[in-house]
C-alpha positions in Angstrom: 22.7 4.0 10.4 21.3 0.7 8.9 23.0 -1.6 6.4 20.8 0.1 3.8 21.2 3.9 4.6 19.3 4.9 1.5 16.2 3.5 3.2 16.6 5.3 6.5 13.9 7.8 7.5 14.7 10.1 10.5 11.4 11.1 12.0 10.9 14.7 13.2 11.1 14.9 17.0 7.6 15.8 18.2 6.0 15.7 21.6 3.7 12.8 22.4 0.0 13.0 23.2 -2.7 10.4 23.7 -5.9 9.9 21.7 -7.5 7.5 24.1 -5.4 4.4 24.2 -3.4 5.4 21.1 -0.2 7.4 21.5 0.5 10.0 18.8 3.9 11.6 18.3 7.3 11.0 19.7 8.4 7.4 19.1 4.8 6.1 18.7 4.0 4.2 15.5 2.4 6.5 12.8 -1.4 5.9 13.3 -3.9 5.5 10.6 -7.4 7.0 10.9 -10.6 7.5 8.9 -14.0 9.2 9.4 -17.5 7.8 9.3 -19.9 9.1 6.7 -23.1 7.8 8.3 -25.5 10.0 10.1 -24.1 10.0 13.7 -27.7 9.9 15.0 -28.0 6.5 13.2 -26.3 4.7 16.1 -26.5 1.2 14.6 -25.2 2.3 11.2 -22.4 4.3 12.7 -21.3 1.5 15.0 -21.3 -0.9 12.1 -19.1 1.4 10.0 -16.7 1.9 12.9 -16.4 -1.8 13.4 -15.7 -2.3 9.7 -12.9 0.3 10.1 -11.6 -1.5 13.2 -11.4 -4.8 11.2 -9.5 -3.0 8.5 -6.9 -1.9 11.0 -8.0 1.7 11.9 -6.3 3.1 15.0 -8.6 6.1 15.4 -12.0 7.0 13.9 -13.5 10.4 13.7 -17.3 11.1 13.9 -19.0 14.3 12.9 -21.0 16.0 15.7 -22.9 18.9 14.1 -25.7 19.0 16.6 -26.8 18.0 20.1 -28.5 14.9 18.8 -25.2 13.7 17.4 -23.2 14.3 20.6 -26.0 12.5 22.5 -25.6 9.5 20.1 -21.9 9.3 21.0 -22.9 8.0 24.5 -24.4 5.0 22.8 -21.8 4.6 20.1 -18.5 4.7 22.1 -19.3 1.8 24.5 -19.9 -0.5 21.4 -16.5 0.1 19.7 -12.9 -0.4 20.5 -11.0 2.4 18.7 -10.7 5.9 20.2 -13.3 8.2 18.8 -12.6 11.8 17.7 -15.5 14.2 17.8 -15.5 16.5 14.8 -16.7 19.9 16.1 -17.2 23.2 14.2 -18.0 26.5 15.7 -20.3 25.5 18.6 -18.4 25.2 21.9 -21.3 23.3 23.6 -20.9 20.4 21.2 -17.3 20.1 22.3 -18.2 19.9 25.9 -21.0 17.4 25.2 -18.7 15.2 23.2 -16.1 15.2 26.0 -18.7 14.3 28.5 -19.9 11.5 26.1 -16.5 9.8 26.1 -14.8 11.2 23.0 -11.0 10.6 23.2 -10.2 13.7 21.1 -12.0 16.9 19.9 -11.3 18.2 16.4 -11.8 21.9 16.9 -10.4 25.3 16.0 -10.4 27.2 19.3 -10.4 30.5 17.5 -13.8 29.7 15.9 -15.8 28.9 19.1 -16.1 32.4 20.6 -14.8 34.1 23.7 -11.9 33.2 25.9 -14.4 32.0 28.5 -15.9 29.5 26.0 -12.4 28.2 25.2 -11.7 27.9 28.9 -14.9 25.8 29.3 -13.9 23.5 26.5 -10.4 23.1 27.8 -11.8 22.3 31.3 -14.1 19.7 29.8 -11.2 18.2 27.9 -9.0 18.1 31.0 -11.8 16.7 33.2 -12.5 13.8 30.7 -9.0 13.1 29.4 -9.6 14.4 25.9 -6.8 15.6 23.6 -7.6 17.9 20.7 -6.7 18.4 17.0 -6.4 21.9 15.6 -7.6 21.5 12.0 -6.6 24.2 9.6 -8.0 24.0 6.1 -7.0 26.1 3.1 -10.7 26.3 2.2 -11.7 27.9 5.4 -8.9 30.3 6.5 -9.8 33.3 8.5 -10.8 36.4 6.5 -8.1 38.5 8.1 -5.4 36.2 6.9 -6.9 35.9 3.4 -7.0 39.7 3.1 -3.5 40.1 4.3 -1.9 37.3 2.2 -4.3 37.6 -0.8 -4.9 33.8 -1.1 -4.5 30.6 0.8 -0.7 30.1 1.1 1.6 28.1 3.3 2.5 31.1 5.5 -1.1 31.9 6.1 -1.9 28.3 7.1 1.0 28.1 9.5 0.1 31.4 11.0 -3.5 30.3 11.5 -2.4 27.0 13.1 0.0 28.8 15.5 -2.7 31.4 16.4 -5.0 28.6 17.4 -2.2 26.8 19.3 -1.5 29.9 21.3 -5.1 30.1 22.4 -4.8 26.6 23.9 -1.4 27.3 25.3 -2.8 30.3 27.1 -5.1 27.9 28.9 -2.2 25.7 29.8 -3.4 23.0 27.5 -0.8 21.3 25.2 -2.4 17.9 24.6 -3.1 18.6 20.9 -2.0 17.8 17.4 -2.3 20.0 14.4 -3.2 19.6 10.7 -2.8 22.1 7.8 -4.7 20.4 5.0 -5.3 21.6 1.4 -6.6 19.9 -1.7 -3.6 21.3 -3.5 -0.7 18.9 -2.9 2.0 21.6 -3.3 0.2 23.9 -0.8 -0.4 21.2 1.8 3.1 19.9 1.7 4.7 23.3 1.9 2.4 24.2 4.8 3.3 21.0 6.7 7.0 21.7 6.2 6.6 25.2 7.6 4.6 23.9 10.5 7.1 21.2 11.3 9.7 23.9 11.7 7.5 26.2 13.7 6.5 23.8 16.5 7.1 20.4 18.1 3.4 19.4 18.3 2.5 16.1 16.6 1.2 16.5 13.1 -1.9 15.0 11.5 -1.2 14.5 7.8 -3.8 14.7 5.0 -4.6 16.0 1.6 -8.1 17.1 2.0 -10.8 16.6 -0.6 -8.3 14.4 -2.5 -11.0 12.9 -4.8 -12.2 9.5 -5.7 -10.6 6.1 -5.0 -8.0 6.2 -7.8 -7.3 9.9 -8.2 -7.4 10.5 -4.4 -5.1 7.6 -3.7 -2.5 8.9 -6.2 -2.8 12.5 -4.9 -2.6 11.4 -1.2 0.3 9.1 -1.8 2.3 11.9 -3.4 1.6 14.4 -0.7 1.6 12.2 2.4 4.4 10.1 1.1 6.5 13.1 0.4 6.1 14.3 4.0 6.6 10.8 5.6 9.7 10.2 3.6 11.1 13.5 5.0 10.2 12.3 8.5 7.3 14.6 9.0 4.0 13.3 10.3 2.7 11.3 13.3 -0.8 10.3 12.2 -2.6 10.4 8.9 -6.0 10.2 7.2 -6.4 9.6 3.5 -9.5 11.5 2.4 -11.3 9.7 -0.4 -14.7 10.0 -1.9 -15.1 6.2 -1.3 -15.8 3.6 1.3 -14.0 4.8 4.4 -12.5 1.3 4.7 -10.5 2.1 1.5 -8.9 5.1 3.4 -7.5 2.7 5.9 -6.2 0.3 3.2 -4.5 3.1 1.3 -3.0 4.6 4.5 -1.4 1.4 5.5 -0.2 0.8 1.9 1.6 4.2 2.0 3.2 3.4 5.3 4.2 -0.1 4.2 5.8 1.2 1.0 8.1 3.4 3.1 8.8 0.7 5.7 7.2 2.8 8.4 4.5 0.3 9.4 3.5 -3.2 8.5 0.1 -4.7 8.6 -1.3 -7.6 6.7 0.0 -9.2 3.5 2.2 -7.1 1.3 2.0 -8.5 -2.2 4.8 -7.8 -4.6 3.6 -8.7 -8.1 4.6 -8.1 -11.7 2.3 -6.2 -14.2 2.4 -9.4 -16.3 3.4 -9.9 -19.9 3.6 -12.6 -22.6 6.1 -14.5 -20.6 3.7 -15.2 -17.7 3.2 -18.8 -16.8 -0.3 -18.1 -15.2 -2.8 -15.2 -15.2 -1.0 -12.8 -12.8 -3.6 -10.1 -12.7 -6.5 -12.4 -11.8 -4.3 -14.3 -9.3 -3.3 -11.2 -7.5 -6.8 -9.9 -7.4 -8.1 -13.1 -5.9 -5.3 -13.3 -3.4 -5.9 -9.8 -2.2 -9.5 -10.6 -1.6 -8.8 -13.9 0.2 -6.0 -12.6 2.3 -7.6 -9.4 3.4 -8.4 -10.8 6.8 -4.7 -11.4 7.7 -3.4 -8.6 10.0 0.0 -10.2 10.6 2.8 -8.6 8.5 3.8 -11.1 5.8 5.5 -10.5 2.4 4.3 -12.4 -0.6 5.8 -12.2 -4.1 3.7 -13.3 -7.1 5.8 -13.1 -10.3 4.7 -14.6 -13.7 8.0 -15.9 -14.9 11.6 -16.7 -14.0 13.2 -13.4 -15.2 12.5 -11.6 -11.9 10.7 -14.2 -10.0 13.6 -15.9 -8.1 15.1 -12.6 -7.2 11.9 -11.2 -5.8 11.2 -14.5 -4.0 14.5 -14.3 -2.2 13.4 -11.1 -0.4 9.9 -12.3 0.6 8.4 -14.7 3.2 6.5 -16.6 0.5 7.1 -16.5 -3.2 5.5 -17.9 -6.4 7.3 -17.9 -9.7 5.6 -18.9 -12.9 6.9 -22.0 -14.8 6.0 -24.0 -17.8 3.4 -26.7 -18.3 1.2 -25.4 -15.6 3.7 -26.1 -12.8 5.1 -23.2 -10.8 7.8 -22.9 -8.1 7.0 -22.0 -4.5 9.6 -20.3 -2.3 9.6 -20.3 1.4 11.7 -17.8 3.4 13.5 -16.9 0.2 14.5 -20.5 -0.9 13.0 -22.7 -3.6 10.9 -25.3 -1.8 8.3 -27.2 -4.0 6.1 -27.0 -7.1 2.4 -26.3 -7.3 0.0 -26.6 -10.2 -2.0 -23.7 -11.6 -5.3 -25.2 -10.4 -4.1 -25.5 -6.8 -1.8 -22.5 -6.4 -4.3 -19.9 -5.0 -5.7 -22.3 -2.4 -2.2 -23.4 -1.6 -0.8 -19.9 -1.1 -3.7 -18.9 1.1 -3.1 -22.0 3.2 0.7 -21.2 3.5 0.0 -17.5 4.4 -2.6 -18.5 7.0 -0.3 -21.1 8.6 2.6 -18.7 8.7 0.5 -16.0 10.3 -0.8 -18.4 12.9 2.8 -19.4 13.8 3.9 -15.8 14.1 0.9 -14.9 16.3 1.5 -17.9 18.5 5.1 -17.0 19.0 4.1 -13.4 19.9 1.6 -14.7 22.4 4.2 -16.9 24.0 6.7 -14.0 24.2 4.1 -11.8 25.9 3.2 -14.5 28.4 6.9 -15.0 29.2 7.4 -11.2 29.6 4.6 -11.1 32.1 
């Protein structure tokens, strides 16, 4: 137990699988993924979007493969990117085989939807031969007719039963390198289904609230659902589904993890909503800092508080802090201690410089440690 037990999260014990170079489940960090929305046959456009997601910190990227031309394009896409690629397959077993042969690290597929046992066997063989894992993806909007007739509507029990039915098909082929999702656009339904699935198996779970909506509404909805599960220790990888630039999904995913202390990447800005006491324009300052510090991947905490009411207290808990003062002069804190003053005109450039210098020192120290360990 830590010195702050109220912050402790005990993660569900799950088996570990691999999605290419990324471990999922067990003691592996919770990975963040997104999905391209370009035409997969547009190789240059898809590669550009994947690279943008890589730069944002994506651990895994999914690509839709609805036809043979798309799986053929994978052969040209995968060599040009660094992150593992998940091939999104629906219904047609040959697309799964082609994607595995093209170098996909994982197949998103529901084995019960691709036909006979022989077809499932062929897909499993391709996955084994090419080192692919799989994701069983159950969605409340596409549950099997038999389950809907029996349960009357999409419900947690039906979703868990669907997931376990698909899992047994793979288990019968002696294949267990898979993770499972049970997504719904209804937060209550999705969360309840994930809790039920967490109790029913030890496979790693891929979290998500599907069709969550636009950037603001979808972020709120996803944060409530995914955050609820993560706080309870459930979940091994996640995708925030937004009707927005896929890069935003990565940003929101990391922000959810950072808010729960489960993963750190980039600069975490703690800032006040601003009021009449502010010594500088907090809203515009934070917006500019977010933009200019987006390239920093090193975990660093930065507090930006408009006045001395809460400023010193927040600064004590962050790597770098700024507290608004009078007369256009503001106090900078370094490692929780008051250090020097900065003017309004110079503070943004100065903070960016301080953050970049700190990040460079941290990365240099890491590199020296890795060299010494070798």
